[in-house]
N, C-alpha and C positions, 0 to 999 in steps of 0.2 A: 538367465542370470540366477545363480544359486541364492537361496534365501539367506539374508544377513542374520548374524547372531542377534537375538533379542526380539526379532519380529515373529509374530504369531501367525500361523496359517489359518486362513478362513475356510479352508477346505473346498474352495470353488475354483475351477479352471476358468477364470474370467479376467479380462483386462482390468476392469474396475476393482475387482477384489484384490488383484495384485497391486494396483496403485495404492489402495487403502492399507495393504500390508506394509508398503514401503514408507508412506508419508501420512498415514492416518492416525498415528499415535499423537497424543496431546502434545502440543508445542512444535511438532515437526514442521507443519506447514508455515508456522510463524517464523521459524528459523529460515526456511526457504524464502519467505517474504523479505526478511532482513537482508539476505545475501543477494537477492535480485537487485537491490539498490546498489550494492557494492561489497567488496571484501570487508570482513569484520573480524577484529580480534575477539577472543573469548570475553574480555571485559566489556567490549562494545555490545556484544550480544546480551550479556547479563544486564547491562543498563537498559537496553531496549526492551528486554523481556523480563522486567524486574520481578514479576510474580512467579516466574518459573523456578522451581526448586533447583539448587545447584546440581544435585545428583541427576535429576531428570534431564536438565539441559545438557549435561555432559554425555548422558546415555544417548540422547537424540543425535548429538553430533557424531558419536561413534557409529551409530546405526546408519546415519546418512552417508558417512564415509565408506562403510562396508558395502553399502548399496551402490556405490559409485556415483553418488549425486553431489557430494561435497568433498573437497580436498583441502589440505593445509598448504599454505604457500608462504615463503619469506616476504616480509614487507620492510622496506628501507626504514631503519631507525625505530621499528616497532616490533621486531621479533617475528612471530608467526601469526598468520591470520587465516580465516576460513573463507573459501570462495566456492561458488558452484562450478561443477564441471559442465561440459556441453550437455550432458544428459540431464543434469540438474536444471539447467536453464530451459530445457524443454518443458518444464512445468510452468513457465511464465504465463502462457495464455490461460491455463487452468486456474492459476492463482488470481489473475485479474478478473476472470469470469466469476470466481467465488467472491472476490471483493465486491463486485457490482451487486451480486445477489445479496450479500450480507448488508451492504449499505442500505438497500431498499427495505431491509428487515430491522434496521436498528431502532427506529422509532425515536421518541424523545429521550434525552439523557435521563437515566434513572439511577445508575450505579455510581455513587460518588467516588468509589475507588478506581473506576475505570479511567485510564489515562489515554491521551493522544500522544503518539511519539512521532519523531521526524520521519522515520521510515514508514510508519503506518500512514501518515498523511500523504507522503509521496506516493505510496501505493494507491491510496484512494483517488488522488488526482489523476494518476495514470489510468486507472480503471474507468474513470468518468470522462476522460478526454475523448472528444469526437472530432477527429481530424477533418472529416468531410464537412461538418457544420462550421468548423473554424475557418475553412476556406483559405484565402490568401492574406487574411488580416494579420497585422503585427501588433500584439498587445502583450503587456506584462502586468502581472498581479502579484501582490504580496498577500499570501493567504495565512491567516493566523487562527489557531485553535488552542486556547489556553496559553501556555508558555511556549508553544511550538509554532514556528513560522517557516514557510517555504516560498521561495520566489519561483513563480511560474511564468515562463516566457513562451509565447506562441508566435510562429512566423511560418507562412506558407504550409500550414497543416502539420508542422513539426513542433513537438513539445520538449522543453528543457526545464528541468526541475532542480533547484539547488536549496538545500536546507540552510537556514541562516540562524544566527543567535549563538549564545555561549555554549549550548549543549549540542550544537550541530557537529556532525562528523565531517571530515574532509570529503568533498565530492570527488568521485572517480573522474578520470579523464573522459571528457565528452567529445566525441567526434561528430562534426557536422552540427553542432549546437546552433540554434537560430541566433541571429544577431539581436542583441538586447534592444528592445524598444523602450521608449519613455514609459515609465510606470503609469498604468491606466487607473489603478485603484488599489486600496488596501481593504481586504475583506476579513471579517472575523466571525467565528461561530463554530458550532459543532459540525463535524464533517458531514453528517447526514443532512443537516439543515442547509449547508453550503452547496451540496451536490445533488440532492434528490428532490425531484418534483418541482413544485411552483416556488421559485426563489423570490418572486415579487411578493407572494403571500407571506413567506418566511420573513422577509424584510419588514413588511407591514406589521407582523406580529412581534417583531423585536427579537426573533430567533437568530437573525444574522445582522451584522452591521457592515456598512460600506461607507467610505469617506466621500465617494462620488456616485450617488445613486444612478446617474446616467450611464455608468459603465456596467451596471448589473446585467443588462441584456447581452452585452458582448461576452461577459464571463459565463452566463447561462448557456450561450450558444456553444462555447468551447468545452464546457464541462457539464455533463448531464447524465443522471441515472434515473430511469423511469421509476416512479413510485409504484408500490403495490396497488393494483387497480381495485376500485371499490367492489367490482364483481368477483375478485379473487378471494377476499377474506371478509367475512361478516361476523362482527363481534368475536373475532379471534378464531372463527371456525371456517375452514376452507369449504 
């Protein structure tokens, strides 16, 4: 595939280098993350990526289209929207792997300007989901982080996620979504506290809240990201 306009060559004949050329610019992978959840209008993307300068966001969309990863499609009563092509959706596993890696590195909240978005929380839950550990259980959780909430339903190892609330975008058509179970619990906290490491310790420390503590074990079985091991980092030095 020829290099799209605006991308810079790294001068290496390497698959990873080529991937970085295509999606390594700032905000590009976050655009892909948003579109993995569903088609988005430009205004939807701008709201979800509020700190992205308008000109940079527009440039990234043009570059992703020229690279064959994103296309514009008509949406009923909404004009045009952006969606991933099949080639763009091939980035899904890589995005979820990076999400897991990043969740383990988040640490305690420190940047007061850093926000949680619906598409960001949906991606975190998808990355943390462990279908094998979930087994045949049928459970449903309402997961809140700040003003953002996502309904997470699990049945027979299948996950269905729906953003809820005034700021939630319409959910795309979901084929084969699990039947809704009776809600097991409402959980609230920072995504890293909710999904990474020892959740019982996080609950005891007040970093997460749950209306039915007995349901925490079921949630932790379905959604888990391994914490950075004590042997991996010592005083911030690997």
